[in-house]
N, CA, C and O atoms as a GROMACS GRO file, in nm:
protein
  256
    1GLU      N    1  -0.406  16.074  14.893
    1GLU     CA    2  -0.485  16.038  14.823
    1GLU      C    3  -0.590  16.082  14.789
    1GLU      O    4  -0.690  16.090  14.860
    2GLY      N    5  -0.578  16.122  14.655
    2GLY     CA    6  -0.782  16.213  14.596
    2GLY      C    7  -0.755  16.305  14.615
    2GLY      O    8  -0.666  16.353  14.687
    3ASP      N    9  -0.823  16.342  14.556
    3ASP     CA   10  -0.850  16.530  14.573
    3ASP      C   11  -0.991  16.570  14.559
    3ASP      O   12  -1.049  16.584  14.452
    4PRO      N   13  -1.042  16.586  14.676
    4PRO     CA   14  -0.914  16.689  14.771
    4PRO      C   15  -0.886  16.485  14.882
    4PRO      O   16  -0.947  16.378  14.888
    5ARG      N   17  -0.721  16.563  14.960
    5ARG     CA   18  -0.689  16.442  15.022
    5ARG      C   19  -0.812  16.346  15.076
    5ARG      O   20  -0.908  16.405  15.128
    6GLU      N   21  -0.814  16.269  15.070
    6GLU     CA   22  -0.897  16.188  15.194
    6GLU      C   23  -0.756  16.168  15.287
    6GLU      O   24  -0.636  16.173  15.258
    7PRO      N   25  -0.870  16.132  15.479
    7PRO     CA   26  -0.781  16.133  15.495
    7PRO      C   27  -0.713  15.974  15.534
    7PRO      O   28  -0.763  15.883  15.470
    8PRO      N   29  -0.624  15.942  15.615
    8PRO     CA   30  -0.537  15.937  15.602
    8PRO      C   31  -0.562  15.747  15.699
    8PRO      O   32  -0.605  15.715  15.809
    9HIS      N   33  -0.513  15.678  15.596
    9HIS     CA   34  -0.602  15.543  15.518
    9HIS      C   35  -0.464  15.402  15.545
    9HIS      O   36  -0.344  15.427  15.548
   10ILE      N   37  -0.510  15.297  15.558
   10ILE     CA   38  -0.426  15.223  15.481
   10ILE      C   39  -0.503  15.059  15.406
   10ILE      O   40  -0.562  14.963  15.456
   11HIS      N   41  -0.471  15.089  15.295
   11HIS     CA   42  -0.474  14.951  15.198
   11HIS      C   43  -0.392  14.793  15.227
   11HIS      O   44  -0.275  14.789  15.265
   12VAL      N   45  -0.436  14.727  15.213
   12VAL     CA   46  -0.431  14.564  15.306
   12VAL      C   47  -0.440  14.466  15.138
   12VAL      O   48  -0.547  14.436  15.086
   13GLY      N   49  -0.333  14.439  15.094
   13GLY     CA   50  -0.345  14.300  15.008
   13GLY      C   51  -0.323  14.198  15.052
   13GLY      O   52  -0.234  14.179  15.135
   14LYS      N   53  -0.462  14.033  14.969
   14LYS     CA   54  -0.346  13.948  15.030
   14LYS      C   55  -0.433  13.856  14.884
   14LYS      O   56  -0.553  13.830  14.892
   15ALA      N   57  -0.353  13.818  14.766
   15ALA     CA   58  -0.360  13.734  14.684
   15ALA      C   59  -0.498  13.864  14.587
   15ALA      O   60  -0.462  13.978  14.558
   16GLU      N   61  -0.643  13.812  14.555
   16GLU     CA   62  -0.715  13.866  14.555
   16GLU      C   63  -0.841  13.948  14.650
   16GLU      O   64  -0.957  13.975  14.620
   17ASN      N   65  -0.768  13.971  14.768
   17ASN     CA   66  -0.842  14.021  14.827
   17ASN      C   67  -0.790  14.179  14.917
   17ASN      O   68  -0.674  14.175  14.960
   18ILE      N   69  -0.874  14.316  14.946
   18ILE     CA   70  -0.789  14.359  14.914
   18ILE      C   71  -0.945  14.400  15.026
   18ILE      O   72  -1.059  14.354  15.035
   19ALA      N   73  -0.843  14.540  15.112
   19ALA     CA   74  -0.921  14.602  15.229
   19ALA      C   75  -0.880  14.761  15.222
   19ALA      O   76  -0.775  14.792  15.166
   20LYS      N   77  -0.943  14.833  15.264
   20LYS     CA   78  -0.904  14.971  15.301
   20LYS      C   79  -0.965  15.004  15.432
   20LYS      O   80  -1.075  14.970  15.475
   21PHE      N   81  -0.857  15.090  15.499
   21PHE     CA   82  -0.899  15.095  15.712
   21PHE      C   83  -0.876  15.190  15.706
   21PHE      O   84  -0.777  15.234  15.648
   22TRP      N   85  -1.003  15.289  15.792
   22TRP     CA   86  -0.907  15.490  15.795
   22TRP      C   87  -0.871  15.402  15.914
   22TRP      O   88  -0.918  15.299  15.963
   23ILE      N   89  -0.732  15.512  15.951
   23ILE     CA   90  -0.635  15.524  16.106
   23ILE      C   91  -0.733  15.699  16.246
   23ILE      O   92  -0.725  15.728  16.365
   24GLU      N   93  -0.771  15.729  16.182
   24GLU     CA   94  -0.798  15.874  16.144
   24GLU      C   95  -1.040  15.902  16.160
   24GLU      O   96  -1.071  15.884  16.042
   25PRO      N   97  -1.124  15.919  16.208
   25PRO     CA   98  -1.090  15.921  16.405
   25PRO      C   99  -1.037  15.802  16.490
   25PRO      O  100  -0.975  15.820  16.594
   26GLU      N  101  -1.076  15.634  16.420
   26GLU     CA  102  -0.998  15.499  16.487
   26GLU      C  103  -1.017  15.442  16.398
   26GLU      O  104  -1.086  15.495  16.311
   27VAL      N  105  -0.966  15.311  16.378
   27VAL     CA  106  -0.957  15.211  16.346
   27VAL      C  107  -1.114  15.184  16.220
   27VAL      O  108  -1.227  15.171  16.268
   28SER      N  109  -1.097  15.182  16.118
   28SER     CA  110  -1.249  15.106  16.112
   28SER      C  111  -1.261  15.101  15.966
   28SER      O  112  -1.210  15.186  15.893
   29LEU      N  113  -1.307  15.032  15.939
   29LEU     CA  114  -1.283  14.972  15.750
   29LEU      C  115  -1.360  15.034  15.666
   29LEU      O  116  -1.474  14.990  15.682
   30ALA      N  117  -1.357  15.097  15.600
   30ALA     CA  118  -1.334  15.148  15.401
   30ALA      C  119  -1.449  15.056  15.403
   30ALA      O  120  -1.551  15.062  15.472
   31ASP      N  121  -1.406  14.954  15.297
   31ASP     CA  122  -1.430  14.923  15.240
   31ASP      C  123  -1.355  14.786  15.235
   31ASP      O  124  -1.261  14.781  15.315
   32SER      N  125  -1.373  14.686  15.166
   32SER     CA  126  -1.356  14.555  15.169
   32SER      C  127  -1.416  14.418  15.067
   32SER      O  128  -1.535  14.414  15.038
   33TYR      N  129  -1.291  14.283  15.008
   33TYR     CA  130  -1.363  14.209  14.905
   33TYR      C  131  -1.267  14.089  14.940
   33TYR      O  132  -1.149  14.073  14.909
   34GLY      N  133  -1.357  14.006  15.017
   34GLY     CA  134  -1.243  13.907  14.989
   34GLY      C  135  -1.243  13.818  15.117
   34GLY      O  136  -1.273  13.705  15.156
   35PHE      N  137  -1.173  13.979  15.174
   35PHE     CA  138  -1.135  13.931  15.324
   35PHE      C  139  -1.269  13.837  15.442
   35PHE      O  140  -1.377  13.892  15.460
   36LYS      N  141  -1.237  13.699  15.508
   36LYS     CA  142  -1.339  13.680  15.572
   36LYS      C  143  -1.353  13.743  15.736
   36LYS      O  144  -1.264  13.783  15.811
   37ALA      N  145  -1.444  13.737  15.749
   37ALA     CA  146  -1.465  13.829  15.891
   37ALA      C  147  -1.282  13.833  15.990
   37ALA      O  148  -1.179  13.898  15.970
   38ALA      N  149  -1.322  13.724  16.097
   38ALA     CA  150  -1.180  13.654  16.107
   38ALA      C  151  -1.128  13.768  16.082
   38ALA      O  152  -1.163  13.868  16.144
   39GLU      N  153  -1.035  13.770  15.985
   39GLU     CA  154  -0.931  13.792  15.890
   39GLU      C  155  -0.959  13.925  15.924
   39GLU      O  156  -0.884  13.974  16.008
   40LEU      N  157  -1.063  14.005  15.872
   40LEU     CA  158  -1.118  14.123  15.930
   40LEU      C  159  -1.029  14.196  16.021
   40LEU      O  160  -0.931  14.268  16.006
   41ARG      N  161  -1.106  14.149  16.137
   41ARG     CA  162  -1.058  14.123  16.290
   41ARG      C  163  -0.889  14.148  16.357
   41ARG      O  164  -0.808  14.221  16.415
   42THR      N  165  -0.923  14.013  16.290
   42THR     CA  166  -0.714  14.025  16.312
   42THR      C  167  -0.592  14.146  16.228
   42THR      O  168  -0.470  14.155  16.242
   43LEU      N  169  -0.704  14.241  16.128
   43LEU     CA  170  -0.641  14.314  16.088
   43LEU      C  171  -0.630  14.467  16.128
   43LEU      O  172  -0.544  14.551  16.099
   44VAL      N  173  -0.736  14.473  16.199
   44VAL     CA  174  -0.792  14.542  16.247
   44VAL      C  175  -0.738  14.638  16.420
   44VAL      O  176  -0.742  14.753  16.464
   45ARG      N  177  -0.684  14.473  16.473
   45ARG     CA  178  -0.608  14.471  16.544
   45ARG      C  179  -0.476  14.521  16.543
   45ARG      O  180  -0.431  14.604  16.622
   46VAL      N  181  -0.390  14.444  16.413
   46VAL     CA  182  -0.304  14.440  16.396
   46VAL      C  183  -0.242  14.614  16.340
   46VAL      O  184  -0.125  14.649  16.357
   47ILE      N  185  -0.332  14.687  16.284
   47ILE     CA  186  -0.332  14.838  16.271
   47ILE      C  187  -0.348  14.867  16.348
   47ILE      O  188  -0.242  14.917  16.386
   48GLU      N  189  -0.463  14.885  16.464
   48GLU     CA  190  -0.490  14.953  16.611
   48GLU      C  191  -0.300  14.888  16.641
   48GLU      O  192  -0.222  14.983  16.633
   49GLN      N  193  -0.270  14.828  16.654
   49GLN     CA  194  -0.160  14.826  16.774
   49GLN      C  195  -0.035  14.934  16.646
   49GLN      O  196   0.044  15.001  16.713
   50ASN      N  197  -0.024  14.944  16.551
   50ASN     CA  198   0.059  15.004  16.488
   50ASN      C  199   0.011  15.147  16.417
   50ASN      O  200   0.064  15.200  16.319
   51ARG      N  201  -0.120  15.202  16.505
   51ARG     CA  202  -0.130  15.330  16.395
   51ARG      C  203   0.020  15.462  16.404
   51ARG      O  204   0.093  15.537  16.340
   52GLU      N  205  -0.010  15.417  16.518
   52GLU     CA  206   0.095  15.589  16.554
   52GLU      C  207   0.192  15.545  16.449
   52GLU      O  208   0.208  15.624  16.355
   53LEU      N  209   0.275  15.405  16.448
   53LEU     CA  210   0.413  15.400  16.242
   53LEU      C  211   0.339  15.464  16.202
   53LEU      O  212   0.350  15.586  16.190
   54ILE      N  213   0.226  15.383  16.164
   54ILE     CA  214   0.105  15.412  16.033
   54ILE      C  215   0.093  15.557  15.978
   54ILE      O  216   0.106  15.610  15.867
   55ARG      N  217   0.053  15.611  16.147
   55ARG     CA  218  -0.049  15.734  16.082
   55ARG      C  219   0.136  15.879  16.099
   55ARG      O  220   0.181  15.990  16.071
   56GLU      N  221   0.147  15.825  16.127
   56GLU     CA  222   0.340  15.894  16.116
   56GLU      C  223   0.390  15.890  15.986
   56GLU      O  224   0.450  15.989  15.945
   57ALA      N  225   0.370  15.748  15.879
   57ALA     CA  226   0.434  15.729  15.793
   57ALA      C  227   0.367  15.805  15.655
   57ALA      O  228   0.434  15.847  15.560
   58TRP      N  229   0.204  15.813  15.668
   58TRP     CA  230   0.114  15.876  15.616
   58TRP      C  231   0.175  15.999  15.606
   58TRP      O  232   0.232  16.031  15.502
   59HIS      N  233   0.169  16.103  15.740
   59HIS     CA  234   0.173  16.190  15.678
   59HIS      C  235   0.335  16.266  15.664
   59HIS      O  236   0.349  16.386  15.640
   60GLU      N  237   0.417  16.195  15.679
   60GLU     CA  238   0.592  16.177  15.614
   60GLU      C  239   0.547  16.200  15.394
   60GLU      O  240   0.552  16.271  15.294
   61HIS      N  241   0.510  16.074  15.454
   61HIS     CA  242   0.475  16.099  15.263
   61HIS      C  243   0.374  16.109  15.190
   61HIS      O  244   0.354  16.048  15.085
   62PHE      N  245   0.266  16.231  15.272
   62PHE     CA  246   0.177  16.291  15.208
   62PHE      C  247   0.222  16.428  15.257
   62PHE      O  248   0.119  16.469  15.312
   63ASN      N  249   0.308  16.519  15.270
   63ASN     CA  250   0.398  16.543  15.391
   63ASN      C  251   0.317  16.684  15.479
   63ASN      O  252   0.354  16.789  15.531
   64GLN      N  253   0.224  16.632  15.463
   64GLN     CA  254   0.150  16.736  15.639
   64GLN      C  255   0.183  16.687  15.751
   64GLN      O  256   0.145  16.740  15.855
   0.00000   0.00000   0.00000
């Protein structure tokens, strides 16, 4: 995404809530709207547990 291309990241949405997390060099919150702190902590844990899968999918999608 973007030009120049942004580093690998993931977007998460639930109803009107949205968040964006960087996955490199480590999982970190880029931006969020509507999620509670506890929900964001849970999302970070889930993303960390699936980081390699997300990274592989990112690079496959963008042919990198």
